MOPAC internal coordinates of N, CA, C and O (Angstrom, degrees):
PM7 1SCF
backbone

  N    0.0000 0     0.00 0     0.00 0    0    0    0
  C    1.4417 1     0.00 0     0.00 0    1    0    0
  C    1.5161 1   108.46 1     0.00 0    2    1    0
  O    1.2310 1   120.04 1   -53.50 1    3    2    1
  N    1.2916 1   117.53 1   126.50 1    3    2    1
  C    1.4516 1   120.34 1  -179.93 1    5    3    2
  C    1.5180 1   110.16 1   -86.03 1    6    5    3
  O    1.2310 1   120.26 1   -11.45 1    7    6    5
  N    1.3129 1   117.10 1   168.55 1    7    6    5
  C    1.4500 1   121.94 1   178.91 1    9    7    6
  C    1.5190 1   111.84 1   -88.43 1   10    9    7
  O    1.2310 1   119.93 1  -172.34 1   11   10    9
  N    1.3080 1   117.74 1     7.66 1   11   10    9
  C    1.4525 1   121.94 1  -179.68 1   13   11   10
  C    1.5262 1   108.94 1   -67.68 1   14   13   11
  O    1.2310 1   119.57 1   -47.22 1   15   14   13
  N    1.3530 1   118.42 1   132.78 1   15   14   13
  C    1.4592 1   121.36 1  -175.97 1   17   15   14
  C    1.5261 1   114.10 1   -54.77 1   18   17   15
  O    1.2310 1   119.12 1   146.79 1   19   18   17
  N    1.3266 1   119.29 1   -33.21 1   19   18   17
  C    1.4539 1   120.24 1  -178.23 1   21   19   18
  C    1.5234 1   111.95 1   -69.82 1   22   21   19
  O    1.2310 1   119.61 1   163.24 1   23   22   21
  N    1.3295 1   118.34 1   -16.76 1   23   22   21
  C    1.4578 1   120.91 1   179.45 1   25   23   22
  C    1.5260 1   111.82 1   -87.65 1   26   25   23
  O    1.2310 1   120.05 1   175.57 1   27   26   25
  N    1.3339 1   117.51 1    -4.43 1   27   26   25
  C    1.4560 1   121.16 1   179.97 1   29   27   26
  C    1.5218 1   110.46 1   -84.10 1   30   29   27
  O    1.2310 1   120.59 1   -34.21 1   31   30   29
  N    1.3167 1   116.48 1   145.79 1   31   30   29
  C    1.4557 1   120.83 1   174.42 1   33   31   30
  C    1.5253 1   108.86 1   -73.99 1   34   33   31
  O    1.2310 1   120.71 1   -11.76 1   35   34   33
  N    1.3167 1   116.25 1   168.24 1   35   34   33
  C    1.4666 1   120.04 1   178.21 1   37   35   34
  C    1.5225 1   110.78 1   -58.88 1   38   37   35
  O    1.2310 1   120.59 1   137.56 1   39   38   37
  N    1.3317 1   116.47 1   -42.44 1   39   38   37
  C    1.4647 1   120.46 1  -179.76 1   41   39   38
  C    1.5280 1   110.72 1   -63.52 1   42   41   39
  O    1.2310 1   120.29 1   138.96 1   43   42   41
  N    1.3269 1   117.04 1   -41.04 1   43   42   41
  C    1.4660 1   120.44 1   179.08 1   45   43   42
  C    1.5178 1   110.90 1   -66.96 1   46   45   43
  O    1.2310 1   120.13 1   142.82 1   47   46   45
  N    1.3301 1   117.36 1   -37.18 1   47   46   45
  C    1.4660 1   120.45 1   176.90 1   49   47   46
  C    1.5222 1   110.57 1   -64.68 1   50   49   47
  O    1.2310 1   120.33 1   139.53 1   51   50   49
  N    1.3255 1   116.98 1   -40.47 1   51   50   49
  C    1.4621 1   120.50 1   177.52 1   53   51   50
  C    1.5216 1   110.92 1   -64.77 1   54   53   51
  O    1.2310 1   120.37 1   136.36 1   55   54   53
  N    1.3326 1   116.90 1   -43.64 1   55   54   53
  C    1.4666 1   120.36 1   178.59 1   57   55   54
  C    1.5269 1   110.97 1   -62.80 1   58   57   55
  O    1.2310 1   120.23 1   140.59 1   59   58   57
  N    1.3322 1   117.17 1   -39.41 1   59   58   57
  C    1.4616 1   120.65 1   178.16 1   61   59   58
  C    1.5277 1   110.39 1   -65.08 1   62   61   59
  O    1.2310 1   120.13 1   140.93 1   63   62   61
  N    1.3170 1   117.36 1   -39.07 1   63   62   61
  C    1.4709 1   120.94 1   177.19 1   65   63   62
  C    1.5234 1   110.83 1   -64.53 1   66   65   63
  O    1.2310 1   120.82 1   137.73 1   67   66   65
  N    1.3226 1   116.04 1   -42.27 1   67   66   65
  C    1.4639 1   120.42 1   177.45 1   69   67   66
  C    1.5213 1   110.21 1   -62.40 1   70   69   67
  O    1.2310 1   120.22 1   138.49 1   71   70   69
  N    1.3243 1   117.19 1   -41.51 1   71   70   69
  C    1.4705 1   121.10 1   179.14 1   73   71   70
  C    1.5238 1   110.66 1   -61.93 1   74   73   71
  O    1.2310 1   120.24 1   137.66 1   75   74   73
  N    1.3337 1   117.15 1   -42.34 1   75   74   73
  C    1.4713 1   119.76 1   177.97 1   77   75   74
  C    1.5210 1   110.88 1   -63.08 1   78   77   75
  O    1.2310 1   120.46 1   137.76 1   79   78   77
  N    1.3235 1   116.72 1   -42.24 1   79   78   77
  C    1.4586 1   120.80 1   179.62 1   81   79   78
  C    1.5325 1   110.26 1   -64.11 1   82   81   79
  O    1.2310 1   120.43 1   134.68 1   83   82   81
  N    1.3288 1   116.78 1   -45.32 1   83   82   81
  C    1.4564 1   120.66 1   178.94 1   85   83   82
  C    1.5264 1   111.43 1   -62.37 1   86   85   83
  O    1.2310 1   120.29 1   142.85 1   87   86   85
  N    1.3133 1   117.06 1   -37.15 1   87   86   85
  C    1.4664 1   120.64 1   178.02 1   89   87   86
  C    1.5232 1   110.49 1   -62.48 1   90   89   87
  O    1.2310 1   121.02 1   137.41 1   91   90   89
  N    1.3186 1   115.66 1   -42.59 1   91   90   89
  C    1.4710 1   119.82 1   179.04 1   93   91   90
  C    1.5292 1   110.64 1   -64.51 1   94   93   91
  O    1.2310 1   120.39 1   136.27 1   95   94   93
  N    1.3306 1   116.86 1   -43.73 1   95   94   93
  C    1.4675 1   120.84 1   178.91 1   97   95   94
  C    1.5243 1   110.35 1   -63.23 1   98   97   95
  O    1.2310 1   120.51 1   137.11 1   99   98   97
  N    1.3370 1   116.64 1   -42.89 1   99   98   97
  C    1.4713 1   120.63 1   179.00 1  101   99   98
  C    1.5193 1   111.00 1   -60.95 1  102  101   99
  O    1.2310 1   120.62 1   135.67 1  103  102  101
  N    1.3352 1   116.42 1   -44.33 1  103  102  101
  C    1.4636 1   120.01 1   179.40 1  105  103  102
  C    1.5195 1   111.46 1   -64.19 1  106  105  103
  O    1.2310 1   120.27 1   143.12 1  107  106  105
  N    1.3279 1   117.09 1   -36.88 1  107  106  105
  C    1.4697 1   120.69 1   177.08 1  109  107  106
  C    1.5239 1   110.46 1   -66.47 1  110  109  107
  O    1.2310 1   120.15 1   137.53 1  111  110  109
  N    1.3271 1   117.32 1   -42.47 1  111  110  109
  C    1.4648 1   121.12 1   177.72 1  113  111  110
  C    1.5207 1   110.39 1   -62.59 1  114  113  111
  O    1.2310 1   120.99 1   140.45 1  115  114  113
  N    1.3297 1   115.72 1   -39.55 1  115  114  113
  C    1.4689 1   120.38 1   178.60 1  117  115  114
  C    1.5273 1   110.25 1   -63.39 1  118  117  115
  O    1.2310 1   120.23 1   137.61 1  119  118  117
  N    1.3277 1   117.17 1   -42.39 1  119  118  117
  C    1.4640 1   121.59 1  -179.97 1  121  119  118
  C    1.5309 1   111.30 1   -64.97 1  122  121  119
  O    1.2310 1   120.84 1   148.94 1  123  122  121
  N    1.3301 1   116.01 1   -31.06 1  123  122  121
  C    1.4650 1   120.52 1   179.30 1  125  123  122
  C    1.5266 1   112.26 1   -88.55 1  126  125  123
  O    1.2310 1   120.51 1  -179.72 1  127  126  125
  N    1.3188 1   116.63 1     0.28 1  127  126  125
  C    1.4641 1   123.57 1  -177.85 1  129  127  126
  C    1.5302 1   111.75 1    57.96 1  130  129  127
  O    1.2310 1   121.50 1  -140.53 1  131  130  129
  N    1.3391 1   114.74 1    39.47 1  131  130  129
  C    1.4617 1   121.61 1   177.99 1  133  131  130
  C    1.5279 1   107.59 1   -97.64 1  134  133  131
  O    1.2310 1   121.13 1   -99.37 1  135  134  133
  N    1.3138 1   115.44 1    80.63 1  135  134  133
  C    1.4568 1   121.42 1  -171.05 1  137  135  134
  C    1.5226 1   113.43 1   -62.83 1  138  137  135
  O    1.2310 1   119.60 1   140.91 1  139  138  137
  N    1.3228 1   118.37 1   -39.09 1  139  138  137
  C    1.4638 1   120.18 1  -179.70 1  141  139  138
  C    1.5258 1   110.75 1   -65.52 1  142  141  139
  O    1.2310 1   120.76 1   136.57 1  143  142  141
  N    1.3195 1   116.16 1   -43.43 1  143  142  141
  C    1.4601 1   120.59 1   178.32 1  145  143  142
  C    1.5298 1   109.47 1   -65.06 1  146  145  143
  O    1.2310 1   120.56 1   135.18 1  147  146  145
  N    1.3254 1   116.54 1   -44.82 1  147  146  145
  C    1.4664 1   120.78 1   179.21 1  149  147  146
  C    1.5285 1   111.02 1   -57.55 1  150  149  147
  O    1.2310 1   120.36 1   137.61 1  151  150  149
  N    1.3289 1   116.91 1   -42.39 1  151  150  149
  C    1.4660 1   121.43 1   179.72 1  153  151  150
  C    1.5306 1   110.88 1   -62.69 1  154  153  151
  O    1.2310 1   120.23 1   133.15 1  155  154  153
  N    1.3252 1   117.16 1   -46.85 1  155  154  153
  C    1.4676 1   121.05 1  -179.30 1  157  155  154
  C    1.5267 1   111.16 1   -62.41 1  158  157  155
  O    1.2310 1   120.61 1   137.14 1  159  158  157
  N    1.3140 1   116.44 1   -42.86 1  159  158  157
  C    1.4580 1   120.62 1   179.55 1  161  159  158
  C    1.5249 1   110.21 1   -66.43 1  162  161  159
  O    1.2310 1   120.25 1   141.60 1  163  162  161
  N    1.3131 1   117.12 1   -38.40 1  163  162  161
  C    1.4687 1   121.04 1   177.96 1  165  163  162
  C    1.5294 1   110.61 1   -61.67 1  166  165  163
  O    1.2310 1   120.29 1   139.62 1  167  166  165
  N    1.3314 1   117.05 1   -40.38 1  167  166  165
  C    1.4661 1   120.89 1   177.89 1  169  167  166
  C    1.5308 1   110.41 1   -64.28 1  170  169  167
  O    1.2310 1   120.39 1   137.83 1  171  170  169
  N    1.3295 1   116.86 1   -42.17 1  171  170  169
  C    1.4721 1   120.65 1   178.18 1  173  171  170
  C    1.5243 1   110.28 1   -64.75 1  174  173  171
  O    1.2310 1   120.27 1   139.21 1  175  174  173
  N    1.3113 1   117.09 1   -40.79 1  175  174  173
  C    1.4609 1   121.58 1   179.06 1  177  175  174
  C    1.5282 1   110.80 1   -63.34 1  178  177  175
  O    1.2310 1   120.34 1   138.43 1  179  178  177
  N    1.3111 1   116.96 1   -41.57 1  179  178  177
  C    1.4654 1   120.36 1   177.48 1  181  179  178
  C    1.5263 1   111.89 1   -64.48 1  182  181  179
  O    1.2310 1   120.17 1   144.11 1  183  182  181
  N    1.3352 1   117.28 1   -35.89 1  183  182  181
  C    1.4665 1   120.65 1   178.19 1  185  183  182
  C    1.5264 1   110.63 1   -66.25 1  186  185  183
  O    1.2310 1   120.27 1   138.80 1  187  186  185
  N    1.3315 1   117.08 1   -41.20 1  187  186  185
  C    1.4620 1   120.76 1   178.60 1  189  187  186
  C    1.5250 1   110.00 1   -66.12 1  190  189  187
  O    1.2310 1   120.45 1   135.85 1  191  190  189
  N    1.3312 1   116.75 1   -44.15 1  191  190  189
  C    1.4661 1   120.63 1   178.98 1  193  191  190
  C    1.5295 1   110.75 1   -61.81 1  194  193  191
  O    1.2310 1   120.45 1   140.70 1  195  194  193
  N    1.3245 1   116.75 1   -39.30 1  195  194  193
  C    1.4604 1   121.07 1   178.58 1  197  195  194
  C    1.5311 1   110.73 1   -64.62 1  198  197  195
  O    1.2310 1   120.33 1   138.71 1  199  198  197
  N    1.3211 1   116.98 1   -41.29 1  199  198  197
  C    1.4673 1   120.85 1   178.57 1  201  199  198
  C    1.5288 1   110.69 1   -63.17 1  202  201  199
  O    1.2310 1   120.27 1   136.96 1  203  202  201
  N    1.3256 1   117.09 1   -43.04 1  203  202  201
  C    1.4695 1   120.45 1   177.06 1  205  203  202
  C    1.5248 1   111.05 1   -62.13 1  206  205  203
  O    1.2310 1   120.60 1   135.80 1  207  206  205
  N    1.3208 1   116.47 1   -44.20 1  207  206  205
  C    1.4647 1   121.17 1   179.97 1  209  207  206
  C    1.5279 1   110.65 1   -62.61 1  210  209  207
  O    1.2310 1   120.56 1   136.32 1  211  210  209
  N    1.3452 1   116.53 1   -43.68 1  211  210  209
  C    1.4701 1   120.71 1   179.23 1  213  211  210
  C    1.5194 1   111.20 1   -61.88 1  214  213  211
  O    1.2310 1   120.20 1   138.86 1  215  214  213
  N    1.3294 1   117.23 1   -41.14 1  215  214  213
  C    1.4636 1   121.00 1   179.59 1  217  215  214
  C    1.5286 1   110.61 1   -64.01 1  218  217  215
  O    1.2310 1   120.35 1   137.36 1  219  218  217
  N    1.3154 1   116.93 1   -42.64 1  219  218  217
  C    1.4636 1   120.48 1  -179.56 1  221  219  218
  C    1.5169 1   110.96 1   -67.26 1  222  221  219
  O    1.2310 1   120.24 1   139.62 1  223  222  221
  N    1.3381 1   117.14 1   -40.38 1  223  222  221
  C    1.4601 1   120.47 1   178.42 1  225  223  222
  C    1.5274 1   110.43 1   -64.10 1  226  225  223
  O    1.2310 1   120.36 1   143.07 1  227  226  225
  N    1.3307 1   116.91 1   -36.93 1  227  226  225
  C    1.4583 1   120.89 1   177.85 1  229  227  226
  C    1.5245 1   110.48 1   -64.01 1  230  229  227
  O    1.2310 1   120.24 1   137.26 1  231  230  229
  N    1.3261 1   117.16 1   -42.74 1  231  230  229
  C    1.4638 1   121.42 1   179.10 1  233  231  230
  C    1.5247 1   110.16 1   -65.16 1  234  233  231
  O    1.2310 1   120.31 1   137.55 1  235  234  233
  N    1.3207 1   117.01 1   -42.45 1  235  234  233
  C    1.4661 1   121.04 1   179.23 1  237  235  234
  C    1.5301 1   110.07 1   -64.12 1  238  237  235
  O    1.2310 1   120.68 1   136.54 1  239  238  237
  N    1.3377 1   116.31 1   -43.46 1  239  238  237
  C    1.4668 1   120.19 1   179.48 1  241  239  238
  C    1.5257 1   110.62 1   -63.55 1  242  241  239
  O    1.2310 1   120.51 1   137.88 1  243  242  241
  N    1.3168 1   116.63 1   -42.12 1  243  242  241
  C    1.4670 1   120.38 1   179.51 1  245  243  242
  C    1.5251 1   110.37 1   -64.28 1  246  245  243
  O    1.2310 1   120.38 1   139.96 1  247  246  245
  N    1.3173 1   116.88 1   -40.04 1  247  246  245
  C    1.4683 1   120.24 1   178.30 1  249  247  246
  C    1.5214 1   110.04 1   -64.30 1  250  249  247
  O    1.2310 1   120.35 1   142.05 1  251  250  249
  N    1.3164 1   116.93 1   -37.95 1  251  250  249
  C    1.4616 1   120.73 1   178.08 1  253  251  250
  C    1.5052 1   111.88 1   -65.36 1  254  253  251
  O    1.2310 1   120.11 1   140.79 1  255  254  253
  N    1.3183 1   117.39 1   -39.21 1  255  254  253
  C    1.4654 1   121.27 1   178.46 1  257  255  254
  C    1.5151 1   110.97 1   -67.53 1  258  257  255
  O    1.2310 1   120.42 1   140.50 1  259  258  257
  N    1.3319 1   116.80 1   -39.50 1  259  258  257
  C    1.4612 1   120.11 1   177.81 1  261  259  258
  C    1.5274 1   110.62 1   -63.28 1  262  261  259
  O    1.2310 1   120.86 1   140.15 1  263  262  261
  N    1.3165 1   115.96 1   -39.85 1  263  262  261
  C    1.4695 1   120.33 1   178.99 1  265  263  262
  C    1.5139 1   111.58 1   -64.36 1  266  265  263
  O    1.2310 1   120.87 1   140.17 1  267  266  265
  N    1.3277 1   115.94 1   -39.83 1  267  266  265
  C    1.4742 1   119.82 1   179.46 1  269  267  266
  C    1.5287 1   110.02 1   -67.44 1  270  269  267
  O    1.2310 1   120.44 1   139.11 1  271  270  269
  N    1.3172 1   116.77 1   -40.89 1  271  270  269
  C    1.4627 1   120.60 1   179.11 1  273  271  270
  C    1.5275 1   109.69 1   -62.07 1  274  273  271
  O    1.2310 1   121.00 1   137.31 1  275  274  273
  N    1.3179 1   115.68 1   -42.69 1  275  274  273
  C    1.4573 1   120.48 1   179.88 1  277  275  274
  C    1.5381 1   111.07 1   -62.73 1  278  277  275
  O    1.2310 1   120.71 1   140.61 1  279  278  277
  N    1.3079 1   116.25 1   -39.39 1  279  278  277
  C    1.4608 1   120.22 1   179.89 1  281  279  278
  C    1.5217 1   111.68 1   -67.47 1  282  281  279
  O    1.2310 1   120.44 1   148.24 1  283  282  281
  N    1.3384 1   116.76 1   -31.76 1  283  282  281
  C    1.4541 1   120.44 1  -178.29 1  285  283  282
  C    1.5243 1   111.92 1   -74.17 1  286  285  283
  O    1.2310 1   120.18 1   157.46 1  287  286  285
  N    1.3063 1   117.26 1   -22.54 1  287  286  285
  C    1.4735 1   119.86 1  -176.58 1  289  287  286
  C    1.4486 1   111.21 1   -77.94 1  290  289  287
  O    1.2310 1   120.10 1   180.00 1  291  290  289

């Protein structure tokens, strides 16, 4: 799976948009020295990044299984 935006699913595109928004909010909180808000936003950003990573790993794993099945035939 490439990192090209057109190769992303709708859900992945939404998660990427949320991550960009959270990054902007985190940077704004950092500029305002709002450490508690920055921390909460950072945790949310990490959760979104983890979800994206899990989805990509699932796709990679599924592609690997398909390749193995094809080789066995």
